[in-house]
DSSP file (Angstrom, degrees, kcal/mol; ACC not computed):
  #  RESIDUE AA STRUCTURE BP1 BP2  ACC     N-H-->O    O-->H-N    N-H-->O    O-->H-N    TCO  KAPPA ALPHA  PHI   PSI    X-CA   Y-CA   Z-CA
    1    1 A M              0   0    0      0, 0.0     2,-0.1     0, 0.0     0, 0.0   0.000 360.0 360.0 360.0 148.3    0.0    0.0    0.0
    2    2 A T     >  -     0   0    0      1,-0.1     4,-1.9     4,-0.0     5,-0.1  -0.408 360.0-109.0 -85.9 167.8    1.1    3.5   -0.6
    3    3 A E  H  > S+     0   0    0      1,-0.2     4,-2.0     2,-0.2     5,-0.1   0.856 119.5  55.0 -64.2 -35.3    1.4    6.2    2.0
    4    4 A N  H  > S+     0   0    0      2,-0.2     4,-2.3     1,-0.2    -1,-0.2   0.903 106.3  50.9 -65.4 -42.3   -1.6    8.0    0.5
    5    5 A D  H  > S+     0   0    0      1,-0.2     4,-2.4     2,-0.2    -1,-0.2   0.891 108.5  52.3 -63.5 -38.9   -3.7    4.8    0.9
    6    6 A E  H  X S+     0   0    0     -4,-1.9     4,-2.4     1,-0.2    -1,-0.2   0.908 109.6  48.5 -64.0 -41.0   -2.7    4.4    4.5
    7    7 A R  H  X S+     0   0    0     -4,-2.0     4,-2.6     2,-0.2     5,-0.2   0.914 110.6  51.2 -66.2 -40.8   -3.7    8.0    5.3
    8    8 A L  H  X S+     0   0    0     -4,-2.3     4,-2.3     2,-0.2    -2,-0.2   0.918 111.9  46.7 -62.0 -43.1   -7.1    7.6    3.6
    9    9 A I  H  X S+     0   0    0     -4,-2.4     4,-2.3     2,-0.2    -1,-0.2   0.922 112.2  50.3 -65.1 -42.9   -7.8    4.4    5.5
   10   10 A E  H  X S+     0   0    0     -4,-2.4     4,-1.5     1,-0.2    -2,-0.2   0.906 111.5  47.9 -61.9 -41.7   -6.7    6.1    8.8
   11   11 A Q  H  < S+     0   0    0     -4,-2.6    -1,-0.2     1,-0.2    -2,-0.2   0.875 111.9  51.0 -65.9 -37.1   -9.0    9.1    8.1
   12   12 A F  H  < S+     0   0    0     -4,-2.3     4,-0.3    -5,-0.2    -2,-0.2   0.897 116.7  38.8 -66.6 -40.2  -11.9    6.8    7.2
   13   13 A L  H >X S+     0   0    0     -4,-2.3     3,-0.8     1,-0.2     4,-0.6   0.663  94.3  86.8 -85.7 -16.5  -11.5    4.8   10.5
   14   14 A A  G >< S+     0   0    0     -4,-1.5     3,-1.2     1,-0.2    -1,-0.2   0.867  84.8  52.7 -56.2 -44.2  -10.7    7.7   12.8
   15   15 A P  G 34 S+     0   0    0      0, 0.0    -1,-0.2     0, 0.0    -2,-0.1   0.822 111.1  47.9 -64.8 -27.3  -14.3    8.7   13.6
   16   16 A A  G <4 S+     0   0    0     -3,-0.8     2,-0.2    -4,-0.3    -2,-0.2   0.509  84.5 117.5 -89.2  -3.7  -15.1    5.2   14.7
   17   17 A R    <<  +     0   0    0     -3,-1.2     2,-0.4    -4,-0.6    -3,-0.0  -0.463  38.1 173.2 -70.3 129.3  -12.1    4.8   16.9
   18   18 A R        -     0   0    0     -2,-0.2     2,-0.4     2,-0.0    -2,-0.0  -0.998  29.0-130.6-135.6 140.5  -12.8    4.2   20.6
   19   19 A E        -     0   0    0     -2,-0.4     2,-0.5     3,-0.0    -2,-0.0  -0.760  21.9-147.1 -87.6 132.3  -10.5    3.4   23.4
   20   20 A I        -     0   0    0     -2,-0.4     2,-0.1     1,-0.0    -2,-0.0  -0.862  23.6-109.7-102.6 133.2  -11.7    0.5   25.5
   21   21 A A        -     0   0    0     -2,-0.5    -1,-0.0     1,-0.1     4,-0.0  -0.394  24.2-161.0 -64.2 132.3  -10.9    0.5   29.2
   22   22 A D    >   -     0   0    0     -2,-0.1     3,-2.1     3,-0.1    -1,-0.1   0.877   5.7-170.7 -83.6 -41.6   -8.3   -2.1   30.0
   23   23 A N  T 3  S-     0   0    0      1,-0.3    -2,-0.1     2,-0.1    -1,-0.0   0.820  75.9 -55.6  49.5  37.6   -8.9   -2.4   33.8
   24   24 A G  T 3> S+     0   0    0      3,-0.0     4,-2.1     1,-0.0    -1,-0.3   0.536 104.1 129.3  79.5   6.7   -5.8   -4.5   34.2
   25   25 A F  H <> S+     0   0    0     -3,-2.1     4,-2.5     1,-0.2     5,-0.2   0.926  71.8  49.2 -60.4 -47.2   -7.0   -7.1   31.7
   26   26 A T  H  > S+     0   0    0      1,-0.2     4,-2.5     2,-0.2    -1,-0.2   0.910 110.6  50.7 -61.2 -42.7   -3.7   -7.1   29.7
   27   27 A R  H  > S+     0   0    0      1,-0.2     4,-1.8     2,-0.2    -1,-0.2   0.909 111.3  48.1 -61.6 -43.3   -1.7   -7.5   32.8
   28   28 A R  H  X S+     0   0    0     -4,-2.1     4,-1.2     2,-0.2    -1,-0.2   0.896 112.3  48.9 -66.0 -40.1   -3.7  -10.5   34.0
   29   29 A V  H  X S+     0   0    0     -4,-2.5     4,-0.5     1,-0.2     3,-0.4   0.926 110.1  50.9 -64.2 -44.1   -3.5  -12.2   30.6
   30   30 A M  H >< S+     0   0    0     -4,-2.5     3,-0.6     1,-0.2    -1,-0.2   0.846 107.7  53.5 -64.8 -34.1    0.2  -11.7   30.4
   31   31 A R  H 3< S+     0   0    0     -4,-1.8    -1,-0.2     1,-0.2     5,-0.2   0.818 110.1  47.8 -68.7 -29.5    0.7  -13.2   33.9
   32   32 A R  H 3< S+     0   0    0     -4,-1.2    -1,-0.2    -3,-0.4    -2,-0.2   0.439  89.2 106.0 -94.0   0.4   -1.2  -16.3   32.9
   33   33 A L  S X< S-     0   0    0     -3,-0.6     3,-1.9    -4,-0.5     4,-0.4   0.032  96.7 -47.3 -72.4-170.8    0.5  -17.0   29.6
   34   34 A P  T 3> S+     0   0    0      0, 0.0     4,-3.0     0, 0.0     5,-0.2   0.534 120.3  79.6 -42.5 -22.7    3.1  -19.8   29.1
   35   35 A D  H 3> S+     0   0    0      1,-0.2     4,-2.1     2,-0.2     5,-0.2   0.903  94.9  48.1 -54.2 -42.7    5.1  -19.1   32.2
   36   36 A R  H <> S+     0   0    0     -3,-1.9     4,-2.1    -5,-0.2    -1,-0.2   0.908 113.2  46.9 -65.5 -42.2    2.6  -20.9   34.4
   37   37 A R  H  > S+     0   0    0     -4,-0.4     4,-2.7     1,-0.2    -1,-0.2   0.870 109.2  54.6 -68.4 -35.8    2.4  -23.9   32.0
   38   38 A E  H  X S+     0   0    0     -4,-3.0     4,-2.4     2,-0.2    -1,-0.2   0.911 108.3  48.9 -64.5 -41.1    6.2  -24.1   31.8
   39   39 A R  H  X S+     0   0    0     -4,-2.1     4,-2.4    -5,-0.2    -2,-0.2   0.926 112.5  48.1 -63.3 -43.6    6.5  -24.3   35.6
   40   40 A L  H  X S+     0   0    0     -4,-2.1     4,-2.6     1,-0.2    -2,-0.2   0.910 110.9  51.2 -62.6 -42.2    3.8  -27.0   35.7
   41   41 A S  H  X S+     0   0    0     -4,-2.7     4,-2.5     1,-0.2    -1,-0.2   0.903 110.2  49.2 -62.2 -41.6    5.6  -28.9   33.0
   42   42 A R  H  X S+     0   0    0     -4,-2.4     4,-2.8     2,-0.2     5,-0.2   0.905 110.8  50.2 -64.9 -41.2    8.9  -28.7   34.9
   43   43 A W  H  X S+     0   0    0     -4,-2.4     4,-2.7     2,-0.2    -2,-0.2   0.935 112.5  46.4 -62.0 -46.0    7.3  -29.9   38.1
   44   44 A I  H  X S+     0   0    0     -4,-2.6     4,-2.6     2,-0.2    -2,-0.2   0.915 113.8  48.4 -64.7 -42.4    5.7  -32.9   36.3
   45   45 A S  H  X S+     0   0    0     -4,-2.5     4,-2.6     2,-0.2    -2,-0.2   0.925 113.0  47.6 -63.4 -44.4    9.0  -33.7   34.5
   46   46 A G  H  X S+     0   0    0     -4,-2.8     4,-2.6     2,-0.2    -2,-0.2   0.905 112.4  49.4 -62.5 -42.6   10.9  -33.5   37.8
   47   47 A L  H  X S+     0   0    0     -4,-2.7     4,-2.5    -5,-0.2    -2,-0.2   0.909 111.7  49.1 -63.4 -42.3    8.4  -35.6   39.6
   48   48 A G  H  X S+     0   0    0     -4,-2.6     4,-2.5     2,-0.2    -2,-0.2   0.907 112.0  48.0 -63.9 -42.3    8.5  -38.2   36.8
   49   49 A F  H  X S+     0   0    0     -4,-2.6     4,-2.4     2,-0.2    -2,-0.2   0.918 112.4  48.9 -64.9 -42.7   12.3  -38.3   36.9
   50   50 A A  H  X S+     0   0    0     -4,-2.6     4,-2.5     2,-0.2    -2,-0.2   0.908 111.8  49.3 -63.4 -41.6   12.3  -38.7   40.7
   51   51 A L  H  X S+     0   0    0     -4,-2.5     4,-2.7     1,-0.2     5,-0.2   0.912 110.9  50.0 -63.7 -42.4    9.7  -41.5   40.4
   52   52 A A  H  X S+     0   0    0     -4,-2.5     4,-2.4     1,-0.2    -2,-0.2   0.901 111.2  48.9 -63.4 -39.9   11.8  -43.2   37.8
   53   53 A A  H  X S+     0   0    0     -4,-2.4     4,-2.2     2,-0.2    -2,-0.2   0.911 112.0  48.3 -66.4 -42.1   14.9  -42.9   39.9
   54   54 A V  H  X S+     0   0    0     -4,-2.5     4,-3.2     1,-0.2     5,-0.2   0.923 113.8  46.6 -64.1 -44.1   13.1  -44.3   43.0
   55   55 A L  H  X S+     0   0    0     -4,-2.7     4,-2.6     2,-0.2     6,-0.2   0.893 109.7  54.7 -65.2 -38.2   11.7  -47.2   41.0
   56   56 A F  H  <>S+     0   0    0     -4,-2.4     5,-3.5    -5,-0.2     6,-0.4   0.923 116.0  38.0 -60.1 -44.0   15.1  -47.9   39.5
   57   57 A I  H ><5S+     0   0    0     -4,-2.2     3,-1.5     3,-0.2    -2,-0.2   0.919 116.9  50.5 -73.6 -43.6   16.7  -48.2   42.9
   58   58 A A  H 3<5S+     0   0    0     -4,-3.2    -2,-0.2     1,-0.3    -3,-0.2   0.854 110.7  49.1 -64.4 -35.2   13.7  -49.9   44.5
   59   59 A L  T 3<5S-     0   0    0     -4,-2.6    -1,-0.3    -5,-0.2    -2,-0.2   0.192 119.3-109.7 -92.3  17.7   13.5  -52.6   41.8
   60   60 A D  T <>5 +     0   0    0     -3,-1.5     4,-1.9     1,-0.1    -3,-0.2   0.862  62.6 156.1  61.7  40.3   17.3  -53.2   42.1
   61   61 A G  H  >< +     0   0    0     -5,-3.5     4,-2.6    -6,-0.2     5,-0.2   0.820  67.4  58.9 -66.3 -32.4   18.1  -51.6   38.7
   62   62 A V  H  > S+     0   0    0     -6,-0.4     4,-2.6     2,-0.2    -1,-0.2   0.938 108.4  44.3 -63.3 -46.1   21.7  -50.8   39.7
   63   63 A Q  H  > S+     0   0    0      2,-0.2     4,-2.7     1,-0.2    -2,-0.2   0.898 113.7  50.6 -65.9 -40.3   22.4  -54.5   40.4
   64   64 A L  H  X S+     0   0    0     -4,-1.9     4,-2.3     2,-0.2    -2,-0.2   0.909 112.3  46.9 -63.8 -41.8   20.7  -55.6   37.2
   65   65 A L  H  X S+     0   0    0     -4,-2.6     4,-2.4     2,-0.2     5,-0.2   0.920 112.9  49.0 -65.2 -44.0   22.7  -53.0   35.2
   66   66 A W  H  X S+     0   0    0     -4,-2.6     4,-2.6     1,-0.2    -2,-0.2   0.914 111.5  49.6 -61.7 -43.5   25.9  -54.1   36.8
   67   67 A D  H  X S+     0   0    0     -4,-2.7     4,-2.6     2,-0.2    -1,-0.2   0.906 110.6  50.1 -62.6 -42.2   25.1  -57.8   36.1
   68   68 A A  H  X S+     0   0    0     -4,-2.3     4,-2.2     2,-0.2    -2,-0.2   0.915 113.5  44.9 -64.8 -43.1   24.4  -57.1   32.5
   69   69 A L  H  X S+     0   0    0     -4,-2.4     4,-2.5     2,-0.2     5,-0.2   0.911 113.7  50.3 -66.3 -41.4   27.6  -55.1   32.0
   70   70 A H  H  X S+     0   0    0     -4,-2.6     4,-2.6    -5,-0.2    -2,-0.2   0.918 111.5  48.2 -61.9 -43.7   29.6  -57.8   33.8
   71   71 A E  H  X S+     0   0    0     -4,-2.6     4,-2.4     2,-0.2    -1,-0.2   0.897 111.2  50.8 -64.2 -40.7   28.1  -60.5   31.7
   72   72 A A  H  X S+     0   0    0     -4,-2.2     4,-2.0     2,-0.2    -2,-0.2   0.928 113.9  43.5 -64.8 -44.4   28.8  -58.6   28.5
   73   73 A F  H  X S+     0   0    0     -4,-2.5     4,-2.4     2,-0.2    -2,-0.2   0.883 113.3  52.0 -69.4 -37.0   32.4  -58.0   29.4
   74   74 A T  H  X S+     0   0    0     -4,-2.6     4,-2.6    -5,-0.2    -2,-0.2   0.923 110.6  47.9 -63.4 -43.4   32.9  -61.6   30.6
   75   75 A A  H  X S+     0   0    0     -4,-2.4     4,-1.7     1,-0.2     6,-0.2   0.890 111.3  51.3 -64.4 -38.9   31.4  -62.9   27.3
   76   76 A A  H  <>S+     0   0    0     -4,-2.0     5,-2.2     2,-0.2     6,-1.0   0.903 112.0  46.1 -65.0 -40.7   33.8  -60.6   25.4
   77   77 A I  H ><5S+     0   0    0     -4,-2.4     3,-1.2     1,-0.2    -2,-0.2   0.907 111.2  52.2 -68.0 -41.7   36.8  -61.8   27.3
   78   78 A E  H 3<5S+     0   0    0     -4,-2.6    -1,-0.2     1,-0.3    -2,-0.2   0.835 110.7  47.9 -65.0 -31.8   35.8  -65.5   26.9
   79   79 A H  T 3<5S-     0   0    0     -4,-1.7    -1,-0.3    -5,-0.2    -2,-0.2   0.364 116.6-112.2 -92.7   5.5   35.5  -65.1   23.1
   80   80 A G  T < 5S+     0   0    0     -3,-1.2     4,-0.4    -4,-0.2     3,-0.3   0.607  82.6 121.8  79.9  12.1   38.8  -63.3   22.8
   81   81 A L    >>< +     0   0    0     -5,-2.2     3,-0.9    -6,-0.2     4,-0.6   0.783  63.5  66.2 -76.3 -26.2   37.4  -59.9   21.8
   82   82 A A  G >4 S+     0   0    0     -6,-1.0     3,-0.5     1,-0.2    -1,-0.2   0.788  90.9  62.9 -68.7 -26.4   39.0  -58.1   24.7
   83   83 A A  G 34 S+     0   0    0     -3,-0.3    -1,-0.2     1,-0.2    -2,-0.2   0.800 106.1  45.4 -68.4 -26.7   42.5  -58.7   23.3
   84   84 A D  G <4 S+     0   0    0     -3,-0.9     2,-0.5    -4,-0.4    -1,-0.2   0.580  96.2  89.9 -91.4 -11.1   41.7  -56.7   20.2
   85   85 A I  S << S-     0   0    0     -4,-0.6     3,-0.0    -3,-0.5    -4,-0.0  -0.756  71.6-137.0 -96.0 129.3   40.0  -53.8   22.0
   86   86 A D     >  -     0   0    0     -2,-0.5     4,-2.1     1,-0.1     3,-0.3  -0.672  12.9-136.0 -78.9 131.7   42.1  -50.8   23.2
   87   87 A P  H  > S+     0   0    0      0, 0.0     4,-2.2     0, 0.0     5,-0.1   0.845 105.1  54.4 -59.1 -33.7   41.1  -49.7   26.7
   88   88 A K  H  > S+     0   0    0      2,-0.2     4,-2.6     1,-0.2     5,-0.2   0.905 107.2  50.0 -66.7 -39.3   41.2  -46.1   25.7
   89   89 A S  H  > S+     0   0    0     -3,-0.3     4,-2.6     2,-0.2    -1,-0.2   0.902 110.4  50.5 -64.2 -40.1   38.8  -46.8   22.8
   90   90 A L  H  X S+     0   0    0     -4,-2.1     4,-2.2     2,-0.2    -2,-0.2   0.896 110.6  49.3 -63.6 -40.3   36.5  -48.5   25.3
   91   91 A L  H  X S+     0   0    0     -4,-2.2     4,-2.5     2,-0.2    -2,-0.2   0.925 111.5  48.5 -64.5 -45.3   36.7  -45.6   27.6
   92   92 A V  H  X S+     0   0    0     -4,-2.6     4,-2.5     1,-0.2    -2,-0.2   0.919 111.2  50.3 -61.5 -43.6   35.9  -43.1   24.8
   93   93 A A  H  X S+     0   0    0     -4,-2.6     4,-2.4     1,-0.2    -1,-0.2   0.906 110.9  49.9 -61.4 -41.2   32.9  -45.3   23.7
   94   94 A G  H  X S+     0   0    0     -4,-2.2     4,-2.4     2,-0.2    -2,-0.2   0.908 111.0  48.3 -63.7 -42.8   31.6  -45.4   27.2
   95   95 A V  H  X S+     0   0    0     -4,-2.5     4,-2.5     2,-0.2    -2,-0.2   0.908 111.7  50.0 -64.7 -41.6   31.9  -41.6   27.6
   96   96 A V  H  X S+     0   0    0     -4,-2.5     4,-2.7     2,-0.2     5,-0.2   0.927 110.9  49.3 -63.5 -44.0   30.1  -41.0   24.3
   97   97 A L  H  X S+     0   0    0     -4,-2.4     4,-2.3     1,-0.2    -2,-0.2   0.907 111.5  49.1 -62.5 -41.3   27.3  -43.4   25.3
   98   98 A L  H  X S+     0   0    0     -4,-2.4     4,-2.4     2,-0.2    -1,-0.2   0.908 111.9  49.2 -62.6 -41.6   26.9  -41.7   28.6
   99   99 A F  H  X S+     0   0    0     -4,-2.5     4,-2.6     2,-0.2    -2,-0.2   0.928 112.0  47.5 -64.1 -45.2   26.8  -38.3   26.9
  100  100 A L  H  X S+     0   0    0     -4,-2.7     4,-2.1     1,-0.2    -1,-0.2   0.870 111.5  51.2 -64.9 -36.1   24.2  -39.5   24.3
  101  101 A T  H  X S+     0   0    0     -4,-2.3     4,-2.3    -5,-0.2    -1,-0.2   0.919 110.3  49.1 -65.5 -42.5   22.1  -41.0   27.1
  102  102 A Y  H  X S+     0   0    0     -4,-2.4     4,-2.7     1,-0.2    -2,-0.2   0.927 110.9  49.8 -61.2 -45.5   22.2  -37.7   29.1
  103  103 A K  H  X S+     0   0    0     -4,-2.6     4,-2.0     1,-0.2    -1,-0.2   0.888 111.1  49.8 -62.5 -39.2   21.2  -35.7   25.9
  104  104 A K  H  X S+     0   0    0     -4,-2.1     4,-1.1     2,-0.2    -1,-0.2   0.917 112.6  46.1 -66.2 -43.2   18.3  -38.0   25.3
  105  105 A I  H  X S+     0   0    0     -4,-2.3     4,-0.8     1,-0.2     3,-0.4   0.905 113.1  50.4 -64.9 -41.2   17.1  -37.8   28.9
  106  106 A A  H  < S+     0   0    0     -4,-2.7     3,-0.5     1,-0.2    -1,-0.2   0.850 106.6  55.0 -66.3 -33.8   17.5  -34.0   28.8
  107  107 A S  H  < S+     0   0    0     -4,-2.0    -1,-0.2     1,-0.2    -2,-0.2   0.769 102.8  57.1 -72.6 -23.4   15.5  -33.7   25.6
  108  108 A L  H  <        0   0    0     -4,-1.1    -1,-0.2    -3,-0.4    -2,-0.2   0.755 360.0 360.0 -76.7 -23.0   12.6  -35.6   27.1
  109  109 A A     <        0   0    0     -4,-0.8    -1,-0.2    -3,-0.5    -2,-0.2   0.461 360.0 360.0 -76.2 360.0   12.3  -33.0   29.9
């Protein structure tokens, strides 16, 4: 639109323009927007994570995880795979897996 068209539209609408009393409506709406939902979402995510941690410990998840890792390494040693694996490479792979696991858990929150 040209500047002239904008002025014509403004002149046409000017007589019908009325200010509506706000009475704090805008402030109340702004306070209730996403911030409240984000807090609720964080609480629910935190509660879910805490519940998962409690269940993991209560259902002996640490021991199950340790047994699974022990069994995997024992099987690798028995089949001669451990002789070909560099301990530094294994450490790097473990760190990368931990990092990717952390990123996945963080993305769910």
